[in-house]
C-alpha positions as CSV (number, residue, x, y, z in Angstrom):
1,M,23.1,8.7,10.4
2,A,22.0,11.4,8.0
3,K,24.5,13.9,6.7
4,Y,23.5,17.5,6.2
5,S,25.0,19.7,3.6
6,Y,26.8,23.0,4.4
7,K,23.8,24.8,2.9
8,Q,21.3,23.0,5.1
9,R,23.4,23.6,8.2
10,L,23.8,27.3,7.4
11,E,20.0,27.7,6.7
12,A,19.3,26.0,10.1
13,V,21.6,28.3,11.9
14,M,20.1,31.4,10.2
15,K,16.6,30.3,11.2
16,V,17.8,30.1,14.8
17,T,19.9,33.3,14.9
18,E,18.0,35.6,12.6
19,K,14.4,34.4,12.7
20,H,14.6,33.4,16.4
21,M,13.2,29.9,15.8
22,S,13.9,27.3,18.5
23,C,16.5,24.7,17.8
24,K,13.8,22.1,18.4
25,A,11.5,23.6,15.7
26,V,14.4,23.9,13.2
27,G,15.4,20.3,14.0
28,R,11.9,19.1,13.3
29,L,11.9,20.9,9.9
30,L,15.2,19.3,9.0
31,G,14.4,15.9,10.4
32,C,17.2,15.9,12.9
33,G,17.5,16.4,16.6
34,D,17.8,19.8,18.3
35,T,21.2,18.7,19.6
36,H,22.6,18.8,16.0
37,V,21.1,22.3,15.5
38,R,22.5,23.5,18.8
39,R,26.0,22.2,17.9
40,W,25.8,24.0,14.5
41,V,24.8,27.3,16.2
42,K,27.6,27.0,18.7
43,R,30.1,26.3,16.0
44,Y,28.8,29.2,14.0
45,E,29.0,31.5,17.0
46,N,32.6,30.4,17.7
47,F,34.0,30.1,14.2
48,G,31.6,31.8,11.8
49,V,30.6,30.0,8.6
50,E,33.9,28.1,8.6
51,G,32.6,26.2,11.6
52,L,29.9,24.7,9.5
53,I,32.2,23.2,6.9
54,R,32.6,19.5,7.4
55,K,36.3,18.5,7.8
56,P,37.5,15.2,6.2
57,R,38.5,12.6,8.8
58,I,41.5,10.3,8.3
59,S,41.3,6.8,9.7
60,P,43.9,5.8,12.3
61,M,45.3,3.1,10.0
62,I,45.9,5.7,7.2
63,M,47.4,8.1,9.7
64,K,49.8,5.4,11.0
65,T,50.8,4.5,7.4
66,M,51.4,8.2,6.7
67,N,53.6,8.6,9.8
68,I,55.7,5.5,8.8
69,L,56.1,6.9,5.3
70,L,57.1,10.3,6.6
71,S,59.6,8.8,9.0
72,T,61.1,6.7,6.2
73,I,61.4,9.7,3.9
74,Q,63.1,11.7,6.6
75,K,65.6,8.9,7.2
76,I,66.3,8.7,3.4
77,V,66.8,12.5,3.2
78,K,69.1,12.4,6.3
79,N,71.2,9.6,4.8
80,F,71.4,11.3,1.4
81,K,72.7,14.5,3.1
82,T,75.4,12.6,4.9
83,I,76.5,10.9,1.6
84,T,76.8,14.1,-0.4
């Protein structure tokens, strides 16, 4: 699966919104499907340029580890408060 930069996504959206090109035509230029372009346009319409920024994803295993760590820290802090 190809990843597209923020700049590429923004340029694609601008071609659709300002130059009135079709999502299919823009997709062909970029080498991706029109579904990608439609999704970017929708995100742009709903959230502005912020919607085109890729957000990092955290794996479920890392999330589980972080939750266990947070829980442990909270217990330590709670125990420390009862001691002092």
